[in-house]
N, C-alpha and C positions, 0 to 999 in steps of 0.2 A: 429550489434546488433541480439541477439540471440533470443529475443522474437519476434515472428512474428504475424503480425496483423490477419495474418489468423488462428493463433492459436484460437483466440475466435471464427471467424467465423466458422472453422472446426468443433469444438467442437457438433455444430447443427447437422451435418450430420454423427454422430456417431450412429451405431446402438445400442441397448440395448442387453446387456449379462446376462445370466442367469447362468453364471457358478461361483462357489463358490472358493474364494482363500484359499488353505491349510492353517491354520496358528498354525502350531506346531512349538514352538523355543528351543532353547537349552542353550540360554546364556541371558544376562541383555540386557537390552534395556533402554536406559533414553533419553528422549527428551526433549530439549529447544525449547520454540519459542512463538509467541506471543498469546494475550489472547482473540482474537473475537471468536464470534459463530462458525466458519467455523474450525477454527483451532481446539479448543475445541473439534468439533465432530470427526475428525481427531484422536487427541490424545485419547480419550476415546475410539474410535474404535481399535487402536492400543493395548490398554491394552485387548480386548477381547481375545487376544493370549495366549495360555498355554504352559507351560513347563519352562517357563523362567519369571522373573519379569520384567515386564516392569513400568516405572516411567514417569512422565511428571512433568516439571516445565512452565506452561504457564503463561507468565507476559509481561506486557508493558517494563519491564524493559529487554528484552531477547537480545537486540543488545550491553547492557551493559556487559554482561556475558557470551555469548554464546562463544566468542574467547577465554576467560582466560578457560573455562569450558571446551573447545576442546584442549587446548594446553598443556596439561599435559600428561604422560607418563606412565600408561593409561589414555586417557581422561575421564572426567567426565561425559560428554555428548556423545550418542554415535550417535546423530543426532541432528542437528538444523533445524529446519523449517524456509525458507529464503526466500526474495525475491530479484528482479533485484539489489537492492541494497546492501544488506548486506550478499550476496554470495561472493561479490568481495572481502570483508575484509578476510573473511575465506580461501580465494581461494590464496589470497596476501600472508596470513601466512603459507601456504602449511599445514593446517590441517583437509581438507576434502579429500576423497579419489574419482578416478574416479569408475563409477558404470558399466561400459561396461560388467565385467565378470559375476556382479549379476543380471543385466538386461537379459543377454544370459539364465542364470540360473531359473530366479525366474520372468521374466519381461514378460512373454508372453501376458498376458493379457493388458501390457501397449500399449498406441498409441503412434507414433511418434511426435506428436507435445508435448508430456507429457517430452520428453527427453531433457533436457535443455544441449546441446552441446558446448562445449567452446574450442577451438582449437582442436578438433576431437576427443574430450572424453565427455562422458556424466558424468556431474557433480552433476545433480540435477535432481527428477521428479517432475515437477509442477502438482499441482491438482485443481489450480482454476485460473482465471484472473481477474483482479481489476482495478478499476480506481475511481478518485474523480470526482463527477458529481454533478448537482444541486438535492438539496432535499428543498420544499417550502409547504406551507401552502397554497393550493389551496384556501380556505376558506377566507382566509385573504387577498388574492390579490383581490379576487372578492370584498371583501367588500371594498378594496381601490381602484378599478377600473382600476386595472394594469394587464397586461397579463404576463404570466410566464417569466423572462427575459432570452434572448438569449446571450447578452453581460453582462459583467461586469459594465458597463456604465448604461445600462437597470436596473441593481441589485441595483444601488446608487439611480435612479431615484425612484425605488418602494420603496425603504427604507425610503426614503426621506418622500415622500408621507403617508406611513403607519405610520410613528412619526408625521408628522404633524397633521393627523386626530386623533391623540391619541388612536390608535388601540394596539400598542407596542411602549414603549421606545428604546428597542435595537433590531430590528428586523432582525439583522444579526447575524449569527453565523460562526465561524471558528475555525479550530484547529491550533492556532497562537500559542501555548505554545512556550516560548523560549528553542531554541535547536532544536532537529530533525523536530517538526512538522512545526514552523515558518520557515525552511530552505526549507521544503517540497514547502508549500505555495509561497515562493520565486521561487522554481524551475517550477511550475505551470504557474506562472504568467510571468514570463521570458521568458519562451518558448513560451505562447502565444502571446508575443510582438515580437516576431521572433529572440529572442537574442541566441547567441552562447555561450556556458561556457568558451572555449577556442579556443586560436589561432589553425588556420586548421594544423593538421597533430602534434601538441605538447600539452604537458601538461601545459604549459603557459595559466595562466588562464587569462580571457578577460570581466568582468562585469561589471568594470566600464564605462561607457556607457550610450547613451541615454535611450538605452532599461531598462537597469538596472536601473537609475533615474525613469524611467516611471512606472516602476514596482513597485517599493518602494512607490511612490507616490499614486499608486493604491491602493495597500495594507493598508497605512496610512490611505485613505480615506475609506475606508470598516472599518477598525477599530473603525472609528468613529460612525457607528452604532453598535456595538458590545457592550456585556458586559465590563465596565471599567477593570475588571479583565483579559481581553483576552489573556494577555501574560501567564496566568496560565492554560489556556483550552486546553488540547487534546484532542482526539477524543470523550472518554467518558464523558468528563465534557461539551465539545458541545452538546453531543448526549442528554445528561441530560437536558440541556436549552431547548432543542425542545420539549422532552418529558414534560415539566413542561409548556410547552404553552408560552415561552417567546422568541422565535425564529420562524421566517417565513419563511426565506430565508439563505441556509449555501450551503457551497460547501462539501460534504461528500463523503466517501468511498463507494462504491457498495458494500463491506462486511459487512458494519455497516449498511446502508440504509435499507438492506434486514429484518431486524429484529427490526427495530427502534421503531416501534410503539408495540411491543409486551411486552414490559415490564410490571410489575406489577404496577398498578397506575396512567396508561396513560389515559388522559381522553376520553372521545368518539369523542369529539372535534377534538381533537389533532389527533386520529386514522381516522376519516372518514375525513378529512381536507388533510391528507399526500397525495403529489403527487411527483412523480420522474419524472427527465428530463435529457438529455445527459449535458454534460460539456458546460461551456461559453465560449465565445472568448473575445477579448479584442483589444482595439487600432484599430478596423477595420480589423482586422488580419482574417485569414480564419484557422489558426491551432487552436485548442482548447486550451485551459489554464489548460491542464491537462498532466499525463502521463500515459501511458498502466504500470502494472505491472502483474507478475504471483509470486504466491506465491508455493513454493514445499519444499520439505526436501532433505538433503544430510546424507552423513555417515561420521563418524569422520575417519580420517585417525590412531590416535594413540591408536587403541584397536586392539584386537585380532580378527582374521578372523571369527571365530565363531560368536563374537559379531556383528560384521560387516552384517553376512548372517542372523542372526535373527533380527536386525534393517530393513534391507531391507524387509525381510518377513514381519514383523508385520505392516511398514508402507503400504506396497504394499496391505496388508490385511486391512486398515486403509481407504483405498481409493477405494475400491471394487464396483462395480456398484450396489451392493443390498443395500448400504447405501442410495441411492436416491430413494428408496419406501418410507420413510419417507418421507412425504409431509415438513415436518418441516427443516429438512436437506437440502431438495430440493431447499428450497428458500434462503438457508444460503450464497449463494455465486454463481458465475459464474464457474461452476463446469467443468475443463477440463477431464472430468470421461465420459467413455463410457455409453452412455445411457442418458444424462443429455439432459432435454429439459429445455430451458428459462422460466422463471415465469416472472410475471410482474415487480417484483423487479428487474429484472436484466436489465431492458430497458435501465439506465443509463450508464452502461460498455458497453453493446451493440452499444448504441449510441456514445461512447466515440471511441470504435473500426472502427466503420464505417464513422466516421468524420474525419479520418487520424489522429488520436491523436498521440504523438510523446511517445514511450516506454522510459521508464526510462533508463538513459545511463549506460552502464554497462563497461565502462571505470576503469581500476583499480585505478584511482587518483579521481573519482568522489565524494567517500567518503569524501576524505579529504575536497573537496570542501563544499559539504555538513555539516559538523563539523565546519568549518569555518564560514558560513554563520547563522549557530544556535545559535554561540557564539557572533557574532557580530551586527545582526540587531536590537538586543532590543533597543540599544541606540535611533536609530533613531524613532522605533515605539513610544517611550516614548517621543520626541520630544527633546532629548538631545544633537543631533548632525545631520549634514545634510545628504541625500541621499549620497552624492558624498564620505563625510570622513566616512559612514558605511561601503561604497563599498571598498573602498582605505584600510580599515581596515580589511576587509574579504579577499582582496587580498593578504595583508602580511602576515595573520596568515595563507593563504593557500599556500602561496609560502615559506614559512619556514618549513611548514609542508611536502611539496612536496621534498623541499634539503633534509631535514632530512629521507626522505625513497627512494631517490635517484633518483625520477621521475623528477627533475630538477638538473642541475649542480650548 
């Protein structure tokens, strides 16, 4: 596993730097990535560079377009901003380049814990850590007479009481949108149940088991306290429900939670009642039902060396320590940047790291399973089939894809 828990803790001990990165580029830079605030900050900072055009395409659909956009020759995008999971697909298709030579030439200000090294080569530069954890309304829980939940069983009990007291009809939020989001919630809960995704030492999937069934049953129980349209709710929609005062308990990304109450129109009641805590456990387990992540940037393989160098310089400039002088930027993420000091909004991610949360698996076939889960679990969540059937369908879809890719015979 290449993302180390110490990367998050190690960021605390880094000393502030006052040196500025030179940012003169002589070629085009084109960046594709997700759209949350920290990445928007990185994209905007890259665009400060002079001497070449820097463009960004930051969208929730980034994982649907980054591979295609980097597969041409020349590639449409010179960089994809990725995470633990999404870098694997780019490496599998050989569309990103090792960065060791560029690190040696232009990376003096980067720290070792930022260099994502795979098979002995630097393949990405990480700029933030992330995890999903509890976000809740302290005022609503106080009104209901319940403590902040430490387990998912606690969350169900709290949700039941909030509904019974008529405080909120659907007090639980979750990014359960069919596809990537739903699969990620399964991953979190399955890890919390102590499940293993694959048979030891192989790419053979192994989720149709007691832990898998228990995972789906807990997800179904939680969904009964969610908006009835929960299968359409990604992080944006879930956050909108929270901001509107409709949700009191949710499992949310640290990168989203940090700016959750800042949006225009959020009531003082929601702002003042917001609280953040670490990830919950489930089924009596001690491993949190979440995953640790890093986000970082890559450089495309199918571009000129001049474009690769310009991209590296622009993105290194984008994560320079000086960006943290802006208080709004500093609280957008748990930055793996020299000089970062944790803000109150970072407590959930730090708690996730210190509690021994599991990094998202970076095996080359995990993405195939993630896709299969996202496609096959909706019928169970809608009550159309059993947990066992949904898991069997997932295993069959994964196995077909793994054989096609050569991971299984």
